[in-house]
C-alpha positions in Angstrom: 24.4 11.2 4.2 20.6 10.9 3.9 18.4 13.8 5.0 16.3 12.5 7.8 13.2 14.4 8.9 13.1 14.9 12.7 9.4 14.0 12.7 10.2 10.6 11.2 12.9 10.1 13.9 10.3 10.9 16.5 7.7 8.6 15.0 10.2 5.7 15.1 11.2 6.5 18.6 7.6 6.2 19.8 7.0 2.7 18.4 7.3 -0.6 20.3 10.8 -2.1 20.6 9.9 -4.9 18.0 9.0 -2.3 15.4 11.9 0.1 15.6 14.7 -2.0 14.0 12.2 -3.0 11.2 11.3 0.6 10.5 15.0 1.6 10.5 16.0 -1.1 8.1 13.2 -0.2 5.7 14.0 3.5 5.9 17.6 2.7 5.2 16.6 0.8 2.1 14.5 3.6 0.8 17.3 6.1 1.2 19.9 3.8 -0.4 17.5 3.1 -3.3 16.8 6.7 -3.9 19.4 9.1 -2.5 18.1 12.6 -2.1 14.5 11.5 -1.5 12.4 13.7 0.8 10.8 12.4 3.9 7.3 13.4 5.1 4.6 12.4 7.5 1.3 11.6 5.6 -1.7 9.8 7.1 0.2 9.9 10.4 3.0 7.7 9.0 6.5 8.2 7.5 6.4 8.5 3.7 9.1 9.0 1.1 8.8 11.3 -1.9 10.7 11.6 -5.2 8.8 13.2 -8.1 5.7 12.4 -6.2 5.0 9.8 -3.5 7.4 6.9 -3.6 6.3 4.7 -0.7 6.1 4.5 3.1 6.4 2.6 6.3 4.1 2.3 9.3 4.0 0.6 12.7 0.9 -1.2 13.8 0.1 -3.2 17.0 1.7 -6.5 15.9 3.5 -5.7 12.6 5.2 -3.1 10.5 3.8 -2.2 7.1 5.7 -1.0 4.1 4.9 -0.5 0.5 5.5 1.4 -2.8 2.9 3.8 -4.1 3.0 2.4 -7.7 3.5 -1.3 -6.7 1.2 -2.6 -9.5 3.4 -1.0 -12.2 6.7 -2.5 -11.0 8.5 -5.6 -12.1 8.7 -7.6 -8.9 10.8 -10.8 -9.8 11.2 -11.8 -6.1 7.5 -11.3 -5.3 8.3 -8.9 -2.5 4.9 -7.2 -3.0 2.9 -10.3 -3.5 2.0 -10.6 0.2 0.4 -7.2 0.2 -2.9 -7.0 2.1 -5.3 -4.1 2.1 -5.5 -0.9 0.1 -3.1 1.5 1.9 0.4 2.3 0.7 2.0 0.4 3.7 0.3 -2.9 2.9 3.1 -5.4 3.0 3.4 -6.8 6.6 6.6 -7.6 8.4 6.6 -8.9 12.0 10.2 -10.1 12.5 13.6 -9.3 11.1 13.5 -12.6 9.3 10.5 -11.5 7.3 12.3 -8.4 6.0 13.1 -8.6 2.3 16.8 -9.0 1.5 18.2 -5.5 1.6 19.6 -5.5 -1.9 16.3 -6.7 -3.4 14.3 -4.0 -1.6 16.8 -1.4 -2.7 16.4 -2.5 -6.3 12.6 -2.2 -6.1 12.9 1.3 -4.7 15.3 2.2 -7.5 12.8 1.0 -10.0 10.0 2.9 -8.4 12.1 6.1 -8.3 12.9 5.8 -12.1 9.2 5.3 -12.8 8.3 8.5 -10.9 11.1 10.3 -12.8 9.7 9.3 -16.2 6.0 9.8 -15.2 5.4 11.6 -12.0 2.9 9.9 -9.7 0.5 12.8 -9.7 0.1 12.8 -13.4 -0.6 9.0 -13.4 -3.3 9.4 -10.8 -5.0 12.3 -12.5 -5.6 10.1 -15.6 -6.9 7.1 -13.8 -9.8 5.4 -15.6 -13.1 5.0 -13.8 -13.7 1.3 -13.3 -17.0 -0.6 -13.4 -17.8 -3.6 -11.3 -16.5 -6.8 -12.9 -18.7 -9.8 -13.5 -17.3 -11.9 -10.6 -17.9 -9.1 -8.1 -21.4 -8.5 -9.4 -22.2 -12.2 -9.0 -21.0 -12.1 -5.4 -23.0 -9.0 -4.7 -26.1 -10.6 -6.1 -25.5 -13.6 -3.8 -24.9 -11.4 -0.7 -27.7 -8.8 -0.4 -26.0 -7.1 2.6 -22.9 -6.6 0.6 -24.9 -5.2 -2.3 -26.5 -2.7 0.0 -23.1 -1.7 1.4 -21.6 -1.2 -2.0 -24.5 0.8 -3.3 -24.4 3.1 -0.3 -20.8 4.0 -0.8 -19.6 7.2 -2.5 -18.3 6.6 -6.0 -14.7 7.3 -4.8 -15.0 4.5 -2.2 -16.5 2.1 -4.7 -13.5 2.8 -7.0 -11.1 1.9 -4.1 -12.6 -1.5 -4.0 -12.7 -2.0 -7.8 -9.1 -0.9 -8.2 -7.9 -3.2 -5.4 -9.6 -6.1 -7.1 -8.4 -5.3 -10.6 -4.7 -4.9 -9.4 -4.5 -8.5 -8.3 -2.0 -10.3 -10.5 -2.8 -13.9 -9.6 -6.2 -15.6 -9.6 -5.9 -16.7 -6.0 -5.1 -13.1 -4.9 -8.1 -11.9 -6.8 -10.4 -14.5 -5.2 -9.1 -13.5 -1.7 -9.7 -9.9 -2.4 -13.2 -10.5 -3.7 -14.0 -12.5 -0.5 -12.6 -9.7 1.7 -14.5 -7.1 -0.3 -17.9 -8.9 0.3 -17.1 -9.3 4.0 -16.3 -5.6 4.5 -19.2 -4.4 2.4 -21.6 -6.5 4.4 -20.3 -4.7 7.5 -20.9 -1.3 5.9 -17.1 -0.6 5.7 -15.1 1.3 3.2 -11.9 -0.3 1.8 -9.7 1.9 4.0 -12.0 2.1 7.0 -9.1 1.5 9.4 -7.5 4.8 8.4 -10.7 6.9 8.8 -11.0 9.4 11.6 
């Protein structure tokens, strides 16, 4: 039997009726994919740990988000993570049971993520992250949008890196283009990448 944290039970119980079965299904897949994982509440949301952070789930007003901490390093043959939006861990949106990934496919992704953490713990990977510089396509957009340039230059280096990493993690040209457009919009509004999660 999986070890379930009472605080996660309470979190799920507080969510709207549409969200509860989605959260329970995703939680079940995490436990099946990595028996013995530890549950925790981080950033106010349920997270799963196994040799470092594995992934998490979260309920929002009109959707449930889920994700895997090292999504960009995983082999994702069914493109379950390709619909990810935003820079948080829980960035894949699900609104109805029909949008949930097939259970066995999600379990396989969790298994892969768990093995990755076992071979190279997530904390070690993050501690060696390379400092990124703005790519040419982003620089060109910033030059064309002065308000976005001002917003980017005003950010702390850590917040600049959040944008740069998000852009560089895009696997497909259309995903990169969409992220560049979103970056310029947010910067022009003076927002950090993860502004929704700020206090």
